[in-house]
C-alpha positions as CSV (number, residue, x, y, z in Angstrom):
1,M,8.3,-6.7,15.6
2,T,7.2,-4.9,18.7
3,T,9.4,-4.4,21.4
4,L,9.0,-5.6,24.9
5,N,8.5,-2.3,26.0
6,E,6.5,-1.6,23.2
7,M,4.5,-4.5,24.6
8,I,4.2,-3.3,27.6
9,E,3.0,0.1,27.2
10,I,0.0,-1.6,24.8
11,I,-1.4,-3.7,27.1
12,K,-1.1,-0.9,29.8
13,A,-3.2,1.2,28.1
14,E,-5.6,-1.5,27.2
15,N,-5.7,-2.2,30.5
16,P,-5.1,0.9,33.2
17,T,-6.2,-1.2,36.4
18,L,-6.4,-5.1,37.1
19,Q,-8.8,-6.9,39.4
20,V,-9.2,-10.1,40.8
21,G,-11.7,-11.9,42.4
22,D,-15.4,-12.9,41.5
23,D,-19.2,-11.7,41.5
24,E,-19.8,-14.0,44.9
25,Q,-16.7,-12.4,47.1
26,G,-15.9,-9.0,45.3
27,Y,-13.0,-7.7,43.5
28,T,-9.8,-6.4,44.8
29,Q,-7.5,-4.1,42.7
30,L,-4.0,-5.6,42.1
31,S,-0.9,-3.8,44.2
32,A,1.2,-1.7,41.8
33,A,4.1,-4.6,41.9
34,D,1.7,-7.1,41.0
35,Y,-0.3,-5.1,38.1
36,E,3.6,-4.7,36.8
37,T,4.3,-8.5,37.2
38,Q,1.3,-9.2,35.5
39,I,1.5,-6.9,32.7
40,A,5.1,-8.3,32.0
41,E,3.6,-11.8,32.0
42,W,1.1,-11.0,29.1
43,A,3.7,-8.8,27.3
44,D,6.1,-12.0,27.2
45,A,2.9,-14.6,26.2
46,R,2.0,-12.1,23.1
47,L,5.7,-11.2,22.0
48,T,6.2,-15.2,21.9
49,K,3.0,-15.4,20.4
50,E,4.0,-12.8,18.1
51,T,7.4,-14.5,17.4
52,K,5.9,-18.2,16.4
53,A,3.4,-16.3,13.9
54,A,6.2,-14.5,12.2
55,A,8.4,-17.7,12.0
56,I,5.3,-19.5,10.3
57,I,4.9,-17.0,8.1
58,Q,8.6,-16.7,7.0
59,A,8.5,-20.7,6.9
60,A,5.9,-20.2,4.3
61,A,7.8,-17.7,2.1
62,D,11.2,-19.8,2.0
63,K,9.6,-22.8,1.0
64,A,7.6,-20.6,-1.9
65,A,10.9,-19.0,-2.6
66,L,12.7,-22.4,-3.0
67,L,9.3,-24.2,-4.9
68,A,9.7,-21.1,-7.3
69,K,13.6,-21.5,-7.6
70,L,13.1,-24.9,-8.4
71,G,10.1,-24.0,-11.0
72,I,7.9,-26.8,-9.4
73,T,4.8,-26.1,-7.4
74,A,3.8,-27.1,-4.2
75,D,1.8,-29.9,-5.7
76,E,4.7,-31.4,-7.3
77,A,7.0,-31.2,-4.5
78,K,4.7,-33.4,-2.5
79,L,5.3,-36.2,-5.2
80,L,8.8,-36.0,-4.8
81,P,10.3,-38.9,-2.5
82,S,11.8,-38.1,1.1
């Protein structure tokens, strides 16, 4: 899994500069502090998403392992009473 610092470096490589604004009023480049803050927020969000995806994959693998241990299929497990 990617660390926070690794994720920050990836995002910085993808976005060497950041600007705010629109076509009508023009764009302004973020200050160094604002740039760092925005990159850190994006890195946190990506890591959260990555962690959730890993948890879903792990849960599916755990379920498959349990079903294999019990010797039943997922469809058979659905027939079991709750």
